[in-house]
Each structure stands twice: as C-alpha cells, then as structure tokens.
C-alpha positions as CSV (number, residue, x, y, z in Angstrom):
1,M,7.4,12.4,-19.0
2,A,10.7,13.1,-17.5
3,S,9.7,16.2,-15.5
4,A,6.6,14.7,-14.0
5,L,8.2,11.3,-13.2
6,E,11.3,13.0,-11.8
7,T,9.0,15.0,-9.5
8,L,7.8,11.7,-8.0
9,M,11.2,10.0,-8.0
10,E,12.8,12.8,-6.1
11,L,10.1,12.2,-3.4
12,R,11.5,8.7,-2.9
13,D,14.6,10.1,-1.2
14,D,12.5,12.2,1.2
15,P,9.1,10.7,1.3
16,Y,7.5,13.2,3.8
17,S,8.8,16.4,2.2
18,R,5.6,17.0,0.3
19,A,3.5,16.5,3.5
20,R,5.7,19.0,5.4
21,A,5.5,21.5,2.6
22,W,1.7,21.1,2.4
23,K,1.3,21.7,6.1
24,E,3.5,24.8,6.0
25,R,1.7,26.1,2.9
26,T,-1.9,25.4,4.0
27,G,-1.7,25.3,7.8
28,G,-3.8,22.1,7.6
29,S,-3.6,18.9,9.6
30,V,-1.5,16.0,8.5
31,V,-2.8,12.6,9.7
32,G,-0.7,9.4,9.5
33,F,-2.2,6.0,8.7
34,F,-0.7,2.5,8.3
35,C,-2.9,0.5,6.1
36,C,-4.7,0.7,2.8
37,Y,-8.0,-0.1,4.6
38,A,-7.8,3.3,6.2
39,P,-10.7,5.6,5.2
40,E,-8.6,8.2,3.5
41,E,-11.6,9.8,1.9
42,L,-12.9,10.8,5.4
43,L,-9.6,12.3,6.3
44,H,-9.5,14.2,3.1
45,A,-13.1,15.4,3.5
46,A,-12.2,16.8,6.9
47,G,-9.6,19.0,5.3
48,A,-6.6,16.9,6.4
49,L,-3.8,15.4,4.4
50,P,-3.7,11.6,4.8
51,V,-0.1,10.3,4.8
52,R,0.8,6.6,4.9
53,V,3.5,5.5,7.4
54,T,5.4,2.4,6.3
55,G,8.4,2.5,8.5
56,E,11.8,2.8,6.8
57,N,15.1,1.0,6.3
58,R,16.8,1.9,9.6
59,T,18.2,0.3,12.8
60,V,15.8,1.1,15.7
61,S,17.1,3.1,18.6
62,K,14.1,3.7,20.9
63,A,11.4,1.3,19.7
64,G,13.1,-1.7,21.3
65,A,11.9,-0.5,24.8
66,H,8.3,-0.9,23.7
67,L,8.2,-3.7,21.0
68,Q,9.9,-7.1,21.1
69,S,12.5,-7.9,18.5
70,Y,10.2,-10.6,17.0
71,C,7.6,-7.9,15.9
72,C,7.8,-7.0,12.3
73,S,10.2,-4.3,11.2
74,L,7.4,-2.2,9.7
75,A,6.0,-1.7,13.2
76,R,9.3,-1.3,15.0
77,T,10.8,1.2,12.6
78,A,7.6,3.2,12.3
79,L,7.4,3.5,16.1
80,D,11.1,4.4,16.2
81,M,10.4,7.2,13.7
82,A,7.7,8.6,16.0
83,L,9.8,8.3,19.1
84,T,12.8,10.0,17.6
85,G,10.8,12.9,16.2
86,D,11.0,12.0,12.5
87,L,7.2,12.2,12.2
88,D,6.8,15.4,14.1
89,F,4.7,16.9,11.3
90,L,1.8,14.6,12.1
91,D,-1.2,16.0,14.0
92,G,-2.8,12.6,14.6
93,T,-2.9,9.0,13.6
94,V,-5.5,6.5,12.3
95,F,-4.9,2.8,13.0
96,V,-6.7,0.0,11.3
97,H,-7.1,-3.3,13.3
98,T,-5.5,-5.8,11.0
99,C,-2.8,-8.1,12.5
100,D,-2.0,-8.6,16.2
101,T,1.2,-6.5,16.0
102,M,-0.5,-3.4,14.5
103,Q,-3.4,-3.7,17.1
104,R,-0.8,-3.7,19.9
105,L,1.2,-1.0,18.2
106,S,-1.9,1.2,18.3
107,D,-2.0,1.2,22.1
108,I,1.8,1.7,22.4
109,W,1.7,4.5,19.9
110,R,-1.2,6.2,21.7
111,L,0.5,6.1,25.1
112,N,4.0,7.1,23.9
113,A,4.0,9.0,20.6
114,G,2.2,12.0,21.9
115,Y,0.2,13.1,18.9
116,P,-2.9,15.4,19.4
117,F,-5.5,12.7,18.5
118,H,-5.6,9.0,17.8
119,V,-8.3,7.0,16.0
120,D,-8.8,3.2,15.8
121,F,-10.8,1.7,12.9
122,A,-11.8,-1.7,13.9
123,L,-12.8,-3.7,10.8
124,P,-14.2,-7.2,10.8
125,V,-11.8,-10.1,9.9
126,R,-14.4,-11.8,7.8
127,F,-15.8,-9.6,5.0
128,E,-19.0,-11.6,4.3
129,G,-22.7,-11.0,4.7
130,K,-25.1,-8.3,5.9
131,L,-23.8,-8.2,9.5
132,A,-20.2,-7.6,8.4
133,A,-21.4,-4.7,6.2
134,E,-23.5,-3.2,8.9
135,Y,-20.7,-3.4,11.4
136,T,-18.2,-1.8,8.9
137,R,-20.7,1.0,8.1
138,A,-21.1,1.7,11.9
139,E,-17.3,1.8,12.4
140,L,-17.0,4.3,9.5
141,G,-19.6,6.4,11.2
142,L,-17.7,6.3,14.5
143,V,-14.5,7.2,12.7
144,R,-16.3,10.1,11.0
145,S,-17.5,11.4,14.4
146,K,-14.0,11.2,15.9
147,L,-12.5,13.0,13.0
148,A,-15.1,15.7,13.1
149,H,-14.4,16.2,16.8
150,A,-10.6,16.5,16.2
151,L,-10.6,18.3,12.9
152,G,-13.9,20.0,12.5
153,Q,-17.3,19.1,11.0
154,F,-17.7,18.0,7.4
155,D,-20.8,17.0,5.5
156,D,-21.8,14.3,3.0
157,D,-21.1,16.5,0.0
158,A,-17.5,16.9,1.2
159,I,-17.1,13.1,1.4
160,R,-18.6,12.7,-2.0
161,E,-16.1,15.2,-3.4
162,S,-13.3,13.4,-1.8
163,I,-14.6,10.1,-3.2
164,R,-14.5,11.7,-6.7
165,V,-10.9,12.8,-6.3
166,Y,-9.8,9.4,-5.0
167,N,-11.7,7.5,-7.7
168,R,-9.9,9.6,-10.3
169,N,-6.6,8.7,-8.7
170,R,-7.5,5.0,-8.7
171,A,-8.6,5.2,-12.4
172,L,-5.2,6.8,-13.4
173,L,-3.2,4.2,-11.4
174,T,-5.3,1.4,-12.9
175,E,-4.5,2.7,-16.4
176,L,-0.8,2.8,-15.5
177,Y,-0.9,-0.9,-14.5
178,D,-3.0,-1.7,-17.6
179,L,-0.3,-0.1,-19.8
180,R,2.5,-2.0,-18.0
181,R,0.6,-5.3,-18.2
182,A,0.5,-4.8,-22.0
183,D,4.1,-3.7,-22.2
184,P,6.1,-3.8,-18.9
185,G,9.1,-2.3,-20.7
186,I,7.6,1.1,-20.8
187,M,8.4,1.7,-17.1
188,P,10.7,-0.2,-14.7
189,C,8.7,-1.8,-11.9
190,D,10.6,0.1,-9.2
191,Q,9.2,3.3,-10.7
192,A,5.7,1.9,-11.2
193,V,5.4,0.7,-7.7
194,W,6.7,4.0,-6.3
195,V,4.2,6.0,-8.4
196,V,1.5,4.1,-6.5
197,A,3.2,4.4,-3.1
198,S,3.7,8.2,-3.6
199,A,-0.1,8.6,-4.0
200,A,-0.4,8.0,-0.3
201,L,2.2,10.7,0.6
202,M,0.9,13.8,-1.0
203,D,-2.3,15.7,-1.9
204,K,-4.4,13.6,-4.2
205,A,-5.3,16.4,-6.6
206,E,-1.7,17.2,-7.1
207,H,-0.9,13.5,-7.6
208,N,-3.6,13.3,-10.2
209,E,-2.1,16.1,-12.2
210,I,1.3,14.5,-12.1
211,L,-0.2,11.2,-13.2
212,E,-2.1,12.7,-16.1
213,E,1.2,14.0,-17.4
214,I,3.0,10.7,-16.9
215,L,0.3,8.7,-18.6
216,S,0.0,11.1,-21.6
217,D,3.6,10.2,-22.4
218,L,3.2,6.5,-21.7
219,R,0.2,6.0,-24.0
220,G,1.5,4.6,-27.2
221,A,5.0,4.1,-25.9
222,S,6.9,0.9,-26.3
223,G,9.7,-0.7,-24.3
224,R,11.9,-3.8,-24.2
225,S,9.9,-7.0,-24.7
226,D,12.5,-9.4,-23.4
227,R,11.7,-9.0,-19.7
228,I,10.6,-12.1,-17.8
229,R,7.3,-11.2,-16.3
230,L,6.8,-12.0,-12.6
231,F,4.0,-11.4,-10.2
232,G,4.7,-9.9,-6.8
233,V,3.0,-11.0,-3.6
234,G,3.4,-9.3,-0.2
235,S,2.4,-6.3,1.9
236,V,4.5,-3.1,1.9
237,M,7.0,-2.9,-0.9
238,D,9.7,-0.3,-0.2
239,Q,12.8,-2.1,-1.3
240,W,13.6,0.0,-4.4
241,E,17.2,-1.3,-4.7
242,F,15.8,-4.8,-4.9
243,L,13.3,-3.9,-7.6
244,G,16.1,-2.1,-9.6
245,M,18.2,-5.2,-9.3
246,L,15.3,-7.3,-10.6
247,E,15.1,-5.1,-13.6
248,D,18.9,-5.3,-14.1
249,L,18.7,-9.1,-14.2
250,G,16.0,-9.1,-16.9
251,G,13.0,-9.6,-14.8
252,T,10.1,-7.3,-13.8
253,F,6.9,-7.3,-11.8
254,A,4.2,-7.0,-14.5
255,D,1.6,-6.9,-11.7
256,D,1.5,-7.4,-8.0
257,D,-0.6,-7.8,-4.9
258,F,1.4,-5.4,-2.7
259,C,-0.7,-3.2,-0.4
260,T,1.5,-0.3,-1.6
261,G,0.9,-1.4,-5.1
262,H,-2.1,-2.8,-6.9
263,R,-4.1,-3.6,-3.8
264,Y,-4.0,0.1,-2.8
265,F,-6.0,1.4,-5.7
266,E,-8.2,-1.7,-6.5
267,G,-11.9,-1.0,-6.7
268,D,-13.9,2.2,-7.0
269,V,-16.3,3.8,-4.5
270,S,-19.8,4.6,-5.7
271,E,-20.3,8.4,-6.1
272,E,-24.1,8.0,-5.6
273,G,-26.2,7.7,-2.5
274,D,-25.0,7.6,1.1
275,P,-21.2,8.1,1.1
276,L,-20.5,5.8,4.1
277,D,-22.5,3.1,2.4
278,A,-20.4,3.6,-0.7
279,L,-17.1,3.4,1.3
280,T,-18.5,0.2,3.0
281,G,-19.1,-1.3,-0.4
282,R,-15.6,-0.9,-1.6
283,L,-14.2,-2.4,1.7
284,M,-16.5,-5.4,1.3
285,E,-15.9,-6.0,-2.4
286,R,-12.2,-5.2,-3.0
287,G,-9.5,-7.9,-3.0
288,Q,-8.5,-8.6,0.6
289,C,-5.1,-8.9,2.2
290,A,-3.8,-11.7,4.4
291,C,-5.4,-10.2,7.5
292,K,-8.9,-10.4,6.1
293,H,-11.1,-13.3,4.8
294,T,-13.7,-13.3,2.1
295,P,-14.9,-17.0,1.6
296,D,-16.5,-16.4,-1.8
297,R,-13.3,-14.7,-3.2
298,E,-10.5,-17.1,-2.1
299,R,-7.2,-15.2,-2.1
300,S,-5.0,-17.8,-3.7
301,A,-7.4,-18.4,-6.6
302,R,-7.5,-14.6,-7.2
303,I,-3.8,-14.3,-7.2
304,V,-3.4,-17.2,-9.7
305,Q,-6.0,-15.5,-12.0
306,R,-4.2,-12.2,-11.9
307,A,-0.8,-13.8,-12.4
308,R,-2.1,-15.4,-15.6
309,A,-3.8,-12.2,-16.7
310,C,-0.5,-10.3,-16.7
311,G,1.4,-13.0,-18.5
312,A,3.7,-13.8,-15.5
313,R,5.9,-16.9,-15.7
314,G,6.8,-16.9,-12.0
315,A,6.0,-15.2,-8.7
316,I,8.1,-13.8,-5.9
317,F,6.7,-13.7,-2.3
318,F,8.4,-10.6,-0.7
319,Q,7.6,-10.8,3.0
320,F,8.5,-9.2,6.3
321,K,10.2,-11.4,8.8
322,F,7.8,-12.2,11.7
323,C,4.7,-11.3,9.6
324,E,2.3,-14.0,10.7
325,P,-0.7,-13.3,8.4
326,H,1.3,-13.4,5.2
327,G,3.3,-16.3,6.6
328,F,0.1,-18.3,7.2
329,D,-1.1,-17.4,3.7
330,Y,2.1,-18.5,2.0
331,P,1.6,-22.3,1.8
332,A,-1.9,-22.1,0.2
333,I,-0.9,-19.4,-2.3
334,K,2.3,-21.2,-3.2
335,K,0.5,-24.5,-3.7
336,A,-2.0,-22.8,-6.0
337,L,0.7,-21.2,-8.0
338,D,2.7,-24.4,-8.2
339,E,-0.3,-26.3,-9.4
340,A,-0.9,-23.6,-12.1
341,G,2.6,-24.0,-13.4
342,F,4.3,-20.9,-12.0
343,A,7.9,-20.9,-10.7
344,T,7.9,-19.3,-7.2
345,L,10.5,-17.8,-4.8
346,E,10.0,-16.7,-1.2
347,L,12.2,-13.8,0.1
348,E,12.0,-12.8,3.7
349,M,13.4,-9.5,4.8
350,E,13.6,-6.9,7.6
351,Q,13.8,-3.2,7.0
352,G,17.3,-2.1,7.8
353,S,19.0,-5.4,7.2
354,V,18.5,-6.4,3.5
355,S,21.4,-8.0,1.7
356,I,20.8,-7.2,-2.0
357,E,23.6,-9.5,-3.1
358,Q,22.1,-12.5,-1.3
359,L,18.7,-11.7,-2.8
360,R,20.4,-11.3,-6.2
361,T,21.7,-14.9,-6.2
362,R,18.3,-16.3,-5.4
363,V,16.5,-14.2,-8.0
364,E,19.1,-15.2,-10.6
365,A,18.4,-18.8,-9.9
366,L,14.6,-18.2,-10.3
367,L,15.1,-16.4,-13.6
368,E,17.4,-19.2,-14.9
369,T,14.9,-21.8,-14.0
370,I,12.2,-19.9,-15.9
371,R,14.5,-19.5,-18.9
372,G,15.2,-23.2,-18.9
C-alpha cells in the first residue's frame, strides 16, 4: 500500500501538479470547479480534466481589492490564487450557484481572472418535486451546450462512459469509508480524507487505479482499536495538520459530512437511459449540503443517523468563518446531536490563520469529556 498511498500523499504538498502534468502530456483543457455539485461527468465527457479549487492556507495579496474581508477565506484565497497566476493552468471555470459569496465570486472571477471560458450552473435551492427536477435537467442541458461550444461536441455515449468511470471512483471511495467505519485504525483520517479530496485533482481513471491498489492492501488489515470515534461536519476540509493532531490525541473521524469527504462521492448515477436524466437523479437524491434543502430528507436527522452508524461518540463542526449557510445550519444540527447523546464541539477557522495549539486545547477537552 505504501507506494500507492505515497503517490497521493505527495500530491498534498503540490495539489495541482498532476493537473499541470496532465495538460502538458495530453494538450487537453483543464477546467476548475468549486463545488461537489459541479457536473464533472460533463467536463470529463468533453475531454477536459475537471480540477477542484478549494483555496489554500495563505494570506491574500490581491483579492482584497475585490472581496470584502468578511467573505469566507475559501472564496478570498481562491480568487487570490487566480489573480496571482497560481491557477494559470486553467482553461476555464465552472461555478455552481450555492451561497451568496460564491455567486458573487462568479461575477468577480469572470470579470477579473481572465480565463478563456466561464460557465455558471444555477441549481435550485429546494431539491423537491417535478419542477425542481425539470429545472435541474434544463440547467444541465445548458451547461452541456456551453461546454460543447468551448471544448468541442460530445455525445451521450461519451457522457455514459464518464458516468461509468465516476461511478467506479465513487464505489471505491465508498469501500474505503466502509472499511474505516469497521476499523478506523487501518488508516488515519487525514490520509482518508485526502484520498477523497485527491480524486477531484487528477484523472479519474488514474485515481481509480491507485485506489484499487490501496484497497487491496486495506482489505483484511487491522489497526488500533482504542481511537475515539468522531463524526466531522463542515464544507471543505483541508486542514491536514489539524487532522493529524486529532489522531495524535487519540481521536479520529470515523465518518464525515465534508464536501471534500463523504458528501463528494455519495450516490451513484444511473448508467441507463438519458444521461442528463441520470445526472439529475443523483443531484436530486444525494445528501444535500447547507446551501440546499430537501424537506423529506432533513439534514440534521441524516447526520445523526450517520454518526450513529459509524459508532461516533462525538461530533466536531469544522466551519469557515463567515460561512453563513453552515452557520445557519449549526443550531439545528447541534440540537439534534445533543438530544441523541453526542458530545459536540464547534471550531471556526480561516485559511491562512489557523492556530493548531488553540484547537488542540479544545479538542483535548472534548476527548476528555467523552472519556469521562
């Protein structure tokens, strides 16, 4: 397992190195996206390499002229990366309409970043009913047309093949999380979450091959059983030093609801029938984030159910400062977890200004409370 896992872990120090190498090797287009609702399969079917942009731990230098300091650090640092040339390998960008900040960032990005093409994917806020499904299907059709204009025509068979490749990746990542739920000690959570995050940074077929090798060594493996199992709640998780510290203290995320974690690969796409209908189906049925609402699948109840299923004894909310959707969600989810008997901790952070020692003290207190 060491060689395959090391391949992915090396990528953590230079997340876009694989994308740059792929572009140099193939001459293909690399398209950035910001959200796990982005229709990656359409980008892949068009012959492009979809690459997720999640900002980075840095102090902004140019983005401050365009975004207020009370916008989340994910948006500010991502824009700064574009304005300083750190994302010069991108040939275009796809934005998904989620929170207010990302919707406004789309306009600022389009006017100032200077990439060859720009696509907006405007999803409904409420994923419920026939009209929402029809609207989502129409938006996918519009995105497909824009990508065909920018990157070249592609047919339904190409989309179906991309769906197959992506479903395989989701199946492998699901197995990884299943194995860790059974025995979290077989892989530290910082590595497990990165394995998922890396799937959005490189060619999916290559990622599948690496995953196959990692899983072949994990099946039947056993690890330390004394870890305190926790459930992670949040959006982007890119604080690897924090996750390593959590492991050092004797805790681990046995499962999570991060959009760069479990929520990224949750739910398959049907490989039968109209491919845009199939992509619509996954968007409608998957577990939603704080920016979307599905009345018949209430988010807090779903998180409680999943926390129980992984044997968690507590939950940590890991949230970006100034992230309004997750901030609005927090009281209801915390109440549900409290009532279900879980110890909880909320940690607020900004990329570029994280104090691991301050977080360590608070995590230690949570773990001591759980240990009793």
